[in-house]
C-alpha positions as MATLAB code, in Angstrom:
seq = 'MRYTFLFSFLISLQSFAQKPSVNASKQLDYCVAQLKKAVPEQTDYAREPRRIPAGQKNWNTVAVTDWTSGFWPGTLWYAYEYAKDPFLKAKAEGFTESLATVLNKPVVDHDLGFQFYCSYGNGYRLTKSPAYKKILLRAADSLATLFNPKVGTILSWPRPVPNMEWPQHNTIMDNMINLELLFWASKNGGSKKLYDIAVSHATTTMKNHFRPDWTSYHVVVYDKQTGRKIKGVTHQGYADNSMWARGQAWAIYGFTMSYRESGRNEFLETAQKTADVFIKNLPADHVPYWDFNAPDIPDAPRDASAAAVVSSALLELSTLVKDKALQVKYRAEAEAMLASLSSDTYQSHAVNNAFLLHSTGHKPNNSEIDVSINYADYYYIEALLRLNKLQEAEK';
ca = [
       0.000    0.000    0.000;
       2.824    2.346    0.887;
       4.468    1.951   -2.527;
       1.119    2.244   -4.322;
       0.523    5.583   -2.610;
       4.053    6.762   -3.413;
       3.660    5.807   -7.072;
       0.309    7.616   -7.245;
       1.795   10.693   -5.606;
       4.743   10.760   -8.024;
       2.384   10.476  -10.982;
       0.389   13.395   -9.568;
       3.578   15.415   -9.201;
       4.520   14.638  -12.783;
       1.058   15.701  -13.943;
       1.372   18.904  -11.926;
       4.738   19.660  -13.487;
       3.176   19.360  -16.951;
       0.413   21.888  -16.212;
       0.841   25.418  -17.565;
       2.794   27.448  -15.018;
       1.733   30.900  -13.851;
       4.171   33.600  -12.806;
       1.955   35.169  -10.164;
       4.044   38.307   -9.653;
       4.058   39.009  -13.399;
       0.275   38.732  -13.548;
      -0.094   40.904  -10.452;
       2.012   43.549  -12.186;
      -0.460   43.366  -15.073;
      -3.396   43.866  -12.672;
      -1.787   46.920  -11.094;
      -1.118   48.416  -14.530;
      -4.742   47.866  -15.580;
      -6.001   49.465  -12.373;
      -3.841   52.508  -12.916;
      -5.516   52.959  -16.290;
      -8.977   52.584  -14.764;
      -8.730   54.543  -11.520;
      -8.306   58.036  -13.033;
     -11.645   57.522  -14.806;
     -13.398   56.952  -11.447;
     -13.755   60.274   -9.651;
     -17.070   59.754   -7.821;
     -16.582   57.686   -4.653;
     -20.356   57.223   -4.362;
     -20.349   55.172   -7.598;
     -18.610   51.788   -7.753;
     -17.420   50.244  -11.052;
     -19.347   47.063  -11.882;
     -19.106   46.047  -15.552;
     -17.581   46.896  -18.930;
     -19.849   45.785  -21.795;
     -18.368   44.634  -25.073;
     -17.133   47.528  -27.175;
     -16.511   49.859  -24.226;
     -13.222   50.731  -22.523;
     -14.310   52.125  -19.184;
     -16.314   50.806  -16.273;
     -20.057   51.326  -15.941;
     -20.773   52.255  -12.337;
     -23.505   51.485   -9.806;
     -24.659   52.960   -6.501;
     -23.038   51.811   -3.264;
     -26.226   49.869   -2.475;
     -25.539   47.440   -5.349;
     -24.621   43.915   -4.204;
     -21.278   44.108   -6.049;
     -20.207   47.440   -4.544;
     -17.520   45.923   -2.301;
     -15.520   44.281   -5.074;
     -13.958   47.419   -6.573;
     -12.533   48.740   -3.281;
     -11.532   45.169   -2.387;
      -9.595   44.897   -5.641;
      -7.844   48.169   -4.863;
      -6.880   46.882   -1.412;
      -5.448   43.712   -2.929;
      -3.471   45.771   -5.444;
      -2.154   47.952   -2.634;
      -1.203   44.865   -0.634;
       0.973   43.728   -3.526;
       2.350   47.004   -4.867;
       2.487   49.059   -1.623;
       1.515   52.101   -3.702;
       0.088   54.988   -1.581;
      -2.021   56.108   -4.552;
      -3.840   52.777   -4.594;
      -4.296   52.903   -0.826;
      -5.870   56.350   -0.974;
      -8.275   55.233   -3.682;
      -9.120   52.065   -1.756;
      -9.928   54.152    1.308;
     -12.168   56.511   -0.648;
     -14.224   53.808   -2.323;
     -14.397   51.755    0.883;
     -15.572   54.548    3.146;
     -18.359   55.537    0.749;
     -20.101   52.238    1.588;
     -20.801   53.189    5.214;
     -24.132   54.798    4.303;
     -25.506   51.370    3.336;
     -25.806   50.546    7.043;
     -28.025   53.563    7.715;
     -31.030   51.851    6.120;
     -32.901   48.593    6.839;
     -31.258   45.478    5.408;
     -32.543   44.797    1.897;
     -30.708   41.520    1.255;
     -27.942   39.197    2.412;
     -25.067   40.757    0.471;
     -23.561   42.746    3.331;
     -20.732   40.220    3.408;
     -19.820   40.867   -0.227;
     -20.197   44.598    0.277;
     -18.323   45.002    3.567;
     -15.953   42.070    4.037;
     -14.391   42.519    0.599;
     -13.920   46.259    1.186;
     -13.699   47.082    4.891;
     -12.494   43.554    5.681;
      -9.445   43.818    3.461;
      -8.938   47.396    4.561;
      -8.948   46.418    8.227;
      -6.629   43.464    7.566;
      -4.080   45.801    6.025;
      -4.479   48.913    8.206;
      -6.035   47.749   11.518;
      -8.176   50.891   11.478;
     -10.498   50.934   14.531;
     -13.102   52.776   12.444;
     -13.086   49.946    9.891;
     -13.509   47.367   12.638;
     -16.513   49.226   14.011;
     -18.184   49.250   10.592;
     -17.523   45.537   10.090;
     -19.131   44.677   13.419;
     -22.168   46.796   12.550;
     -22.456   45.045    9.192;
     -22.276   41.603   10.824;
     -25.022   42.487   13.299;
     -27.175   43.783   10.439;
     -26.660   40.604    8.430;
     -27.590   38.477   11.452;
     -31.048   40.083   11.578;
     -31.943   38.039    8.482;
     -31.335   34.722   10.280;
     -34.415   32.530   10.750;
     -33.779   30.010   13.568;
     -36.748   27.871   12.469;
     -35.071   27.320    9.108;
     -31.453   27.587   10.227;
     -30.300   29.944    7.471;
     -30.068   33.627    6.610;
     -32.835   34.936    4.361;
     -31.361   35.927    1.014;
     -34.021   38.085   -0.624;
     -36.390   39.699    1.902;
     -38.746   40.795   -0.875;
     -40.758   39.237   -3.722;
     -38.573   37.469   -6.312;
     -40.084   35.349   -9.114;
     -40.530   31.650   -8.261;
     -39.448   32.112   -4.615;
     -42.992   31.737   -3.174;
     -42.698   34.915   -1.149;
     -43.194   35.403    1.783;
     -41.572   32.013    2.340;
     -37.872   31.841    3.268;
     -35.321   31.570    0.429;
     -31.572   30.984    0.654;
     -29.168   31.253   -2.288;
     -25.794   29.548   -2.560;
     -24.065   32.936   -2.868;
     -24.923   33.494    0.778;
     -22.208   31.017    1.808;
     -19.606   33.688    1.023;
     -21.269   36.210    3.337;
     -20.676   33.904    6.305;
     -17.039   34.984    6.421;
     -18.155   38.342    7.824;
     -19.996   36.555   10.649;
     -17.089   34.221   11.414;
     -14.714   37.189   11.529;
     -16.984   39.295   13.745;
     -17.497   36.467   16.250;
     -13.720   36.345   16.756;
     -13.112   40.102   16.798;
     -15.398   41.545   19.430;
     -18.814   40.593   18.097;
     -21.332   38.240   19.657;
     -20.432   34.556   19.782;
     -23.930   33.921   18.403;
     -22.635   35.128   15.038;
     -20.429   32.043   14.873;
     -23.405   29.806   15.664;
     -25.470   31.472   12.939;
     -22.707   30.930   10.387;
     -22.313   27.258   11.311;
     -26.079   26.718   11.273;
     -26.387   28.330    7.856;
     -23.554   26.257    6.373;
     -24.886   23.027    7.904;
     -28.437   23.583    6.647;
     -27.160   24.542    3.199;
     -24.975   21.425    3.117;
     -28.011   19.230    3.827;
     -30.433   20.810    1.368;
     -28.641   22.493   -1.540;
     -26.988   19.482   -3.160;
     -28.164   16.734   -5.462;
     -26.795   13.177   -5.058;
     -23.947   13.952   -7.505;
     -22.933   17.056   -5.460;
     -24.031   19.567   -8.052;
     -25.915   22.398   -6.384;
     -29.165   24.277   -6.626;
     -28.811   28.031   -6.743;
     -31.730   28.539   -4.348;
     -33.639   26.495   -1.804;
     -37.063   27.724   -0.690;
     -38.115   26.796    2.854;
     -41.336   27.060    4.824;
     -40.546   30.009    7.053;
     -42.558   28.602    9.968;
     -41.443   24.960    9.992;
     -38.097   24.993    8.153;
     -39.358   22.333    5.724;
     -37.640   22.345    2.340;
     -40.204   23.290   -0.292;
     -38.068   23.088   -3.439;
     -34.700   23.649   -5.066;
     -34.388   26.196   -7.874;
     -31.533   27.236  -10.179;
     -32.582   30.854  -10.604;
     -29.605   32.040  -12.680;
     -28.787   28.722  -14.336;
     -30.125   26.920  -17.399;
     -32.571   24.694  -15.509;
     -33.424   23.623  -11.985;
     -31.490   20.375  -12.481;
     -28.420   21.950  -14.148;
     -25.045   22.946  -12.670;
     -24.844   26.722  -12.898;
     -21.120   27.430  -12.934;
     -20.938   30.388  -10.565;
     -23.372   28.815   -8.112;
     -21.128   25.773   -7.854;
     -18.159   28.135   -7.519;
     -19.776   29.866   -4.524;
     -20.291   26.442   -2.941;
     -16.638   25.421   -3.363;
     -15.374   28.727   -2.016;
     -17.927   28.970    0.797;
     -17.408   25.518    2.242;
     -13.626   25.792    1.968;
     -13.793   29.031    3.952;
     -16.272   27.544    6.448;
     -13.895   24.660    7.148;
     -11.028   27.092    7.653;
     -13.075   29.098   10.143;
     -14.774   26.231   11.995;
     -12.546   23.168   11.597;
     -15.627   21.009   10.909;
     -14.660   18.057    8.736;
     -18.074   17.843    7.082;
     -17.473   21.268    5.545;
     -14.105   20.153    4.175;
     -15.687   17.025    2.696;
     -18.403   19.141    1.087;
     -15.820   21.512   -0.375;
     -13.955   18.573   -1.901;
     -17.047   16.889   -3.350;
     -18.317   20.098   -4.909;
     -14.844   20.860   -6.281;
     -14.393   17.381   -7.716;
     -17.594   17.459   -9.790;
     -16.733   20.958  -11.032;
     -13.219   19.906  -12.081;
     -14.431   16.670  -13.672;
     -16.774   18.513  -16.038;
     -14.546   21.421  -17.099;
     -13.746   22.016  -20.779;
     -10.194   21.681  -22.047;
      -9.126   25.213  -21.152;
     -10.432   24.879  -17.562;
     -12.768   27.884  -17.843;
     -16.413   26.778  -17.522;
     -19.335   27.610  -19.711;
     -21.883   29.732  -17.825;
     -23.822   26.519  -17.097;
     -22.325   23.053  -17.405;
     -25.586   21.793  -18.955;
     -26.216   24.662  -21.382;
     -27.739   23.135  -24.535;
     -25.626   25.197  -26.954;
     -22.189   24.060  -25.740;
     -19.567   24.568  -27.236;
     -21.057   27.854  -28.448;
     -22.401   28.850  -25.031;
     -20.869   31.870  -23.242;
     -18.025   31.215  -20.820;
     -17.876   32.511  -17.275;
     -14.406   33.693  -16.337;
     -15.771   34.872  -12.982;
     -16.607   31.296  -11.964;
     -13.069   30.181  -12.860;
     -11.604   33.069  -10.859;
     -13.668   32.193   -7.764;
     -12.795   28.506   -7.988;
      -9.090   29.055   -8.653;
      -8.850   31.104   -5.468;
     -10.836   28.520   -3.503;
      -8.775   25.596   -4.806;
      -5.514   27.257   -3.836;
      -6.783   27.522   -0.280;
      -8.255   24.017   -0.387;
      -4.868   22.652   -1.451;
      -3.405   23.976    1.803;
      -6.193   22.517    3.967;
      -6.437   18.907    2.776;
      -3.963   16.524    4.396;
      -3.594   14.040    1.554;
      -0.497   14.956   -0.497;
      -1.986   13.777   -3.774;
      -5.053   15.960   -3.214;
      -2.850   18.918   -2.369;
      -1.142   18.483   -5.734;
      -4.450   17.941   -7.555;
      -6.160   21.077   -6.287;
      -3.079   23.258   -6.676;
      -2.569   22.013  -10.235;
      -6.172   22.663  -11.207;
      -6.060   26.148   -9.724;
      -2.923   26.944  -11.706;
      -4.432   25.522  -14.897;
      -7.419   27.843  -14.479;
      -5.175   30.806  -13.775;
      -3.005   29.970  -16.780;
      -6.044   30.213  -19.049;
      -7.337   33.344  -17.347;
      -3.887   34.884  -17.757;
      -3.770   34.167  -21.479;
      -4.576   36.597  -24.274;
      -7.949   34.884  -24.658;
      -9.200   36.062  -21.275;
      -7.041   39.012  -20.215;
      -8.298   42.438  -21.254;
      -5.055   44.351  -21.949;
      -5.901   47.121  -24.436;
      -9.473   45.929  -25.029;
     -10.671   47.691  -21.885;
      -9.525   48.694  -18.390;
     -10.569   45.514  -16.558;
      -8.369   42.492  -15.830;
     -10.528   39.833  -17.498;
     -12.936   39.367  -20.392;
     -15.731   36.826  -20.929;
     -17.796   36.684  -17.742;
     -21.510   35.960  -17.582;
     -23.756   37.548  -14.987;
     -27.407   36.489  -15.354;
     -27.913   34.621  -18.629;
     -31.621   33.733  -18.193;
     -32.304   37.427  -17.630;
     -30.163   38.340  -20.675;
     -28.033   40.463  -18.350;
     -24.247   40.968  -18.400;
     -23.382   38.316  -20.974;
     -19.767   38.154  -22.185;
     -18.642   41.210  -20.205;
     -15.860   42.251  -17.886;
     -17.213   42.303  -14.352;
     -15.871   43.433  -10.997;
     -16.151   40.159   -9.072;
     -14.192   38.301  -11.757;
     -11.347   40.791  -11.303;
     -11.614   40.637   -7.494;
     -11.263   36.865   -7.236;
      -8.639   36.780   -9.984;
      -6.314   39.133   -8.102;
      -7.106   37.305   -4.842;
      -6.117   34.012   -6.445;
      -2.910   35.530   -7.811;
      -2.007   36.880   -4.370;
      -2.585   33.445   -2.842;
      -0.478   31.809   -5.532;
       2.235   34.446   -5.178;
       2.529   33.757   -1.445;
       2.820   30.028   -2.125;
       5.470   30.606   -4.786;
       7.422   32.987   -2.568;
       7.345   30.450    0.271;
       8.640   27.750   -2.057;
      11.589   29.915   -3.054;
];
């Protein structure tokens, strides 16, 4: 058995060595250069860049209340972390601090984690600003008000959304990412109940969001009084029984993070199972179509944002699993994704001022198809930073 394992591990190493390599620092330099083209165009801190449609160079912006509003300042913080450029820091501060007004109104959905942990969270990590910490704790407490103890999850859309049987309780897979704000707050001066809410949400999602093959529903609708599962829906995917690429990406990332924060083995196992089915069904260039079951493959739109999310998650997962062969597998797949994303096919360069091309937002709604989008850039630079730290450590 010992020699069988060794042989398998050596084969995995050989396979890893044959994967396209990524020079993380070179690609981070590219990201910083792209940002320095884009930032001078953004002079209104109350408007956050969200997308660049085909044929345009500059970012279209949205109000700070938009669910994606934290990704632009988060990207600036990541760029500052790498480049140590005071200009980038000042811009990150301006776009971050404009988000504070979001907390002055009643919570309209679950996306406070995306909005505040990506922006204020990275800002606090790098500056230790007491003001940033205070905002993060406020955001966590606001997010916790959407928790329904009868169901065991945070309500995602506290308003009528088609096919969600409002006023029943709905939870979307994206919400797994917002748990990081609660985990952080519970360990940094917030209530310990925030940790319990995060664990409850992840556990309930783990039990109800997955099909037997570990592909995921985008949404599960629950009876708000009893917690009974009413149905699973794939709101932004091709069909209710299809694997929507970014939904599966949120699952991989969310359960990897939840294991890191809680140490619960069932979350690690879920992260692995959701990652394995994603990897198994990828096309040759390792960048998924917007939905793995789209009927018009290979002509269906790609989703670079899903690849960016998963590449970042897999790099972390490779450091959390104990099996050496799995460490190699997940690291190799992450680098293969990043190699494609870093190619001329997916990088923007002179096409526009983003990092990446070819993301898909909401295909069934005919919204943001084949565009550059802020969360693709955010998770791409996050993945490159993670890879850069691994490569620097190996030196």
